[in-house]
C-alpha positions in Angstrom: 124.6 114.9 90.3 123.1 114.0 86.9 122.9 110.7 85.1 124.9 110.8 81.8 123.8 107.5 80.2 125.1 104.0 79.9 127.3 102.0 77.5 126.8 98.3 77.2 129.6 96.0 75.9 128.7 92.4 75.3 131.2 89.7 74.1 133.7 92.3 72.9 131.2 94.5 71.0 129.5 97.8 71.9 125.7 97.3 71.9 124.0 100.1 70.1 121.3 101.6 72.2 117.8 102.2 70.9 117.5 105.4 68.8 114.6 106.3 71.1 117.0 106.5 74.1 117.9 110.1 75.1 121.3 111.3 73.9 121.5 114.5 75.9 121.4 114.3 79.7 122.2 117.8 80.7 122.1 121.0 78.6 124.8 123.4 79.7 128.0 123.3 81.7 128.7 125.3 84.7 131.6 125.2 87.2 130.9 122.4 89.7 128.5 120.4 87.5 128.6 116.7 88.3 127.6 113.8 86.1 128.2 110.1 86.0 128.2 107.5 83.2 128.0 103.7 83.5 129.9 101.2 81.5 128.2 97.7 81.7 130.3 94.8 80.5 128.6 91.5 79.8 130.6 88.4 78.9 133.8 89.5 80.5 135.6 86.2 79.8 134.9 86.3 76.0 135.7 90.0 75.8 139.1 89.4 77.5 139.8 86.6 74.9 138.8 88.7 71.9 140.6 92.0 72.8 144.3 91.4 73.4 146.7 93.7 75.3 146.7 97.2 73.6 143.2 96.6 72.0 140.3 98.6 73.4 136.7 99.3 72.8 134.9 102.6 72.9 131.7 103.1 74.8 128.7 105.0 73.6 129.4 108.6 72.8 127.2 110.7 75.2 126.4 114.4 75.7 126.5 116.0 79.1 126.9 119.7 80.0 126.9 120.8 76.4 129.8 118.6 75.4 130.3 115.2 73.8 132.2 112.6 75.9 133.3 109.0 75.6 134.8 106.1 77.6 137.4 103.6 76.3 138.0 100.3 78.0 140.9 97.8 77.6 140.2 94.4 79.2 143.9 93.3 79.0 145.5 96.7 79.5 146.3 99.5 77.1 150.0 98.8 77.0 152.7 96.2 77.8 153.3 98.0 81.1 149.6 97.5 81.9 149.5 93.8 81.0 147.5 91.8 83.6 145.4 94.9 84.4 142.2 96.5 83.0 142.6 100.0 81.7 139.8 102.6 81.4 139.9 106.1 80.0 137.6 109.1 79.8 137.7 112.1 77.5 136.0 114.4 75.1 134.5 113.2 71.9 134.8 116.6 70.2 137.3 119.4 69.9 136.8 122.5 72.1 138.1 126.1 71.7 139.4 126.2 75.2 140.4 123.4 77.6 138.0 122.2 80.2 139.3 121.4 83.7 137.6 118.2 84.8 137.8 116.1 88.0 137.3 112.4 87.1 137.0 109.2 89.1 136.4 105.6 88.2 134.8 103.1 90.5 132.7 99.9 90.4 129.0 100.7 90.6 128.7 99.1 94.1 131.6 101.3 95.6 129.1 103.9 96.8 131.4 105.2 99.6 133.8 106.8 97.1 131.1 108.2 94.8 130.8 111.5 96.7 131.7 115.0 95.6 134.4 115.4 98.2 136.3 112.3 97.0 135.9 113.2 93.3 137.1 116.8 93.7 140.1 115.5 95.7 141.6 114.2 92.5 143.7 116.4 90.2 141.7 118.4 87.6 142.9 117.5 84.2 142.7 119.6 81.0 140.4 118.2 78.3 140.5 119.9 74.9 140.4 117.4 72.0 139.1 114.1 70.7 141.5 112.0 72.7 140.4 110.0 75.8 143.9 110.3 77.2 143.2 110.7 80.9 142.3 107.6 82.9 143.7 104.6 84.8 146.1 102.4 82.9 146.1 100.0 85.9 142.5 100.3 87.1 142.4 96.8 88.6 144.4 93.6 88.3 142.5 91.0 86.3 143.1 88.4 89.0 141.8 90.7 91.7 138.6 91.5 89.7 138.0 87.8 89.0 138.2 87.0 92.8 136.0 90.0 93.8 132.3 90.5 94.3 132.3 93.2 91.5 132.3 90.3 88.9 128.9 88.6 89.0 127.7 86.1 86.4 130.7 87.2 84.2 129.5 90.8 84.2 130.4 94.0 86.0 129.7 97.7 85.8 132.2 100.6 86.0 131.0 104.0 87.0 132.8 107.2 85.8 132.0 110.3 87.8 133.2 113.7 86.5 132.9 117.2 87.7 133.7 120.2 85.5 135.8 122.4 87.7 136.2 125.2 85.1 133.8 125.5 82.2 135.0 127.0 78.9 133.8 130.6 78.8 132.6 132.6 75.8 135.4 133.5 73.5 135.6 135.9 70.5 138.8 134.3 69.2 138.8 130.8 67.8 142.2 129.3 67.4 142.3 126.9 64.4 143.6 123.4 64.8 147.3 122.8 63.9 148.0 122.4 60.2 151.7 121.7 60.6 151.4 118.4 58.8 149.8 120.0 55.8 152.8 122.4 55.5 155.3 119.5 55.9 153.5 117.5 53.3 153.6 120.5 51.0 157.4 120.5 51.4 157.5 116.8 50.4 155.3 117.1 47.4 156.9 120.3 46.0 160.5 119.2 47.0 161.3 122.8 48.1 164.5 122.7 50.0 165.0 119.0 49.5 168.7 118.0 50.2 168.8 114.2 49.9 167.7 111.8 47.2 166.7 108.2 47.5 166.6 105.6 44.7 164.1 102.8 45.2 163.9 100.4 42.3 163.6 102.6 39.3 162.1 105.5 41.2 163.7 108.6 42.8 162.4 110.4 45.9 163.6 113.8 47.2 163.4 114.5 50.9 164.7 116.7 53.7 167.5 115.3 56.0 166.5 117.2 59.1 162.8 116.0 58.9 163.8 112.4 58.3 166.4 112.5 61.2 163.9 114.1 63.6 161.4 111.3 62.9 163.5 108.2 62.7 166.6 107.2 64.7 167.7 105.0 61.8 167.6 107.9 59.4 169.4 110.0 62.0 172.3 107.5 62.1 172.4 107.1 58.3 172.3 110.8 57.5 174.2 112.4 60.3 176.1 109.5 62.0 179.8 108.5 61.5 178.8 106.3 58.5 176.4 108.9 57.0 175.2 108.3 53.5 174.2 110.6 50.6 176.0 113.5 49.2 175.0 116.4 47.0 175.9 114.3 44.0 174.8 110.8 45.0 171.5 109.2 45.9 171.0 106.7 48.7 170.0 103.3 47.4 167.2 101.6 49.3 167.2 97.9 48.7 164.5 95.2 49.3 161.6 97.7 49.2 159.0 98.5 46.7 158.8 102.2 45.5 155.1 102.6 46.6 156.0 101.3 50.1 158.8 103.8 50.5 156.6 106.6 49.2 153.9 105.7 51.7 156.4 105.6 54.5 157.7 109.1 53.5 154.1 110.3 53.6 153.8 109.1 57.2 157.1 110.7 58.2 155.9 114.1 57.0 152.2 113.9 58.0 152.1 111.4 61.0 149.0 109.9 59.5 148.2 106.5 57.9 149.1 106.7 54.2 147.1 105.5 51.3 149.0 103.0 49.1 149.1 103.7 45.4 151.4 103.1 42.5 154.0 105.7 42.1 153.0 108.3 39.6 149.3 107.3 39.7 146.4 108.9 41.5 144.5 106.8 43.9 140.9 106.1 42.9 138.4 108.3 44.7 136.5 105.4 46.1 136.7 101.6 46.1 134.5 98.7 47.1 134.9 98.0 50.9 135.8 94.4 50.2 138.5 95.4 47.7 139.9 97.9 50.1 140.2 95.2 52.8 141.9 92.8 50.4 144.3 95.4 49.3 145.2 96.3 52.9 146.0 92.7 53.7 148.3 92.7 50.7 150.3 95.9 51.3 150.1 96.4 55.0 152.7 93.7 55.8 155.2 95.5 53.6 154.5 98.8 55.2 154.8 97.3 58.7 158.2 95.8 57.7 159.4 99.2 56.5 158.2 100.8 59.7 160.1 98.2 61.7 163.2 98.7 59.6 163.3 102.5 60.0 162.2 102.4 63.7 158.8 104.2 63.1 157.0 102.7 66.1 153.7 104.7 65.6 153.4 103.6 62.0 154.2 100.0 63.0 151.5 100.0 65.6 149.0 101.6 63.1 149.8 98.8 60.7 149.3 96.2 63.5 145.9 97.6 64.4 144.8 97.6 60.7 146.0 94.0 60.2 144.3 92.8 63.4 141.0 94.0 61.9 141.4 91.7 58.9 142.3 88.5 60.6 140.5 85.5 59.2 141.2 81.9 58.4 142.8 82.8 55.1 145.2 85.3 56.6 145.8 84.3 60.2 149.0 82.1 59.7 150.7 84.7 57.4 149.8 87.5 59.8 151.0 85.5 62.8 154.3 84.8 61.1 154.7 88.5 60.3 154.0 89.4 63.9 156.6 86.9 65.2 159.2 88.1 62.7 158.8 91.8 63.6 158.1 91.4 67.3 154.5 92.7 67.1 153.2 91.6 70.5 149.6 93.0 70.1 149.2 91.6 66.6 150.5 88.2 67.7 148.0 88.2 70.6 145.2 89.0 68.3 146.1 86.1 66.0 146.4 83.7 68.9 143.1 84.9 70.3 141.5 84.3 67.0 142.9 80.7 66.8 141.9 80.0 70.4 138.2 80.3 69.7 138.2 78.1 66.6 137.0 74.5 66.6 139.4 71.6 66.8 138.7 70.7 63.2 139.4 74.2 61.9 142.5 74.5 64.1 143.8 71.1 62.8 143.4 72.4 59.2 145.4 75.5 60.0 148.2 73.5 61.6 148.4 71.2 58.5 149.4 74.1 56.3 153.0 74.7 55.2 152.8 78.3 56.6 152.1 76.9 60.1 154.9 74.4 59.8 157.3 77.2 59.0 156.1 79.3 62.0 156.5 76.3 64.3 160.0 75.6 63.1 161.2 79.2 63.0 159.3 80.6 66.1 158.6 77.6 68.4 157.6 80.0 71.2 154.5 80.9 69.2 153.3 77.2 69.3 154.0 77.1 73.1 151.9 80.3 73.6 149.0 78.9 71.5 149.1 75.6 73.5 149.0 77.7 76.8 146.0 79.6 75.5 144.2 76.4 74.5 144.9 74.9 77.9 143.4 77.9 79.6 140.3 77.6 77.4 139.7 74.0 78.5 
């Protein structure tokens, strides 16, 4: 058994360890190699307030057995199904040529009786092959159980992750490249080869492929192949109430499955921009892209927009963002806004509630006000 480092999270932030600290804890992997990594969380209550359901924090990337690994922790659960629980995940922080079969077990640092090789190997060995900490415990422990337990001391606790490589990747003379399917699909979009449907958005026209749109969006499936299908070989489908650059960005996501860059139609995006301007621009156009994702049932794009917007919440944007979240049923974004408001002073909160935007939210979505009151009551 070898120690594989420690990650320290305090008040919702990862604490960067000293550069003098060792980054490599074991040199090479062999079948049966056993390591453990510690995740120390300080300020559990504040971390829980700052990171709503679906929002997690990554631990320190660490190297063990010749591979880079990482933990990810969700104090309020990683999904709606895990609400009321803590979630924790473990995975590679690099791509590998061949999958690694790994036994993994999470425990609290004081649960020494289950931190034995026999118990760890009893669990199913999972395949790890890419940068994606996808194996873990969505319902690691109920929050109420943790808060009553001896694991939580002085608002702090430590999770231990033990892992055993059951089958190390061997030497290979053939390196399979990563998938570039999205590049090929994007080439179809930009070259318009085989396009069989046209859209008109404002004064702009866009060519696309029915089958790709239908495969990605249930709304497009119904519109293009359902009983009331639209678009013919001679007519274009009119898209109302949407800007051309928003529609173009949405098409880019449909073909590439990645977050698009917003730009004016027919113009190249600037190579670089000041970080402050990028943030301001995102706050401006992300709500429109989120609304488009909701309209065409692109749930991944919608969540990506929610995540980006949650990173830009401040006093100037919180009411508009909260109204957007309520309108489009964005649970995670709404929780992020309410969590931000919860930690403000009474004077600041009073100023927010005096705005016309807040009065509109209270009148249109009264449940939001009730949720904020409940959060403020729990804070007292």
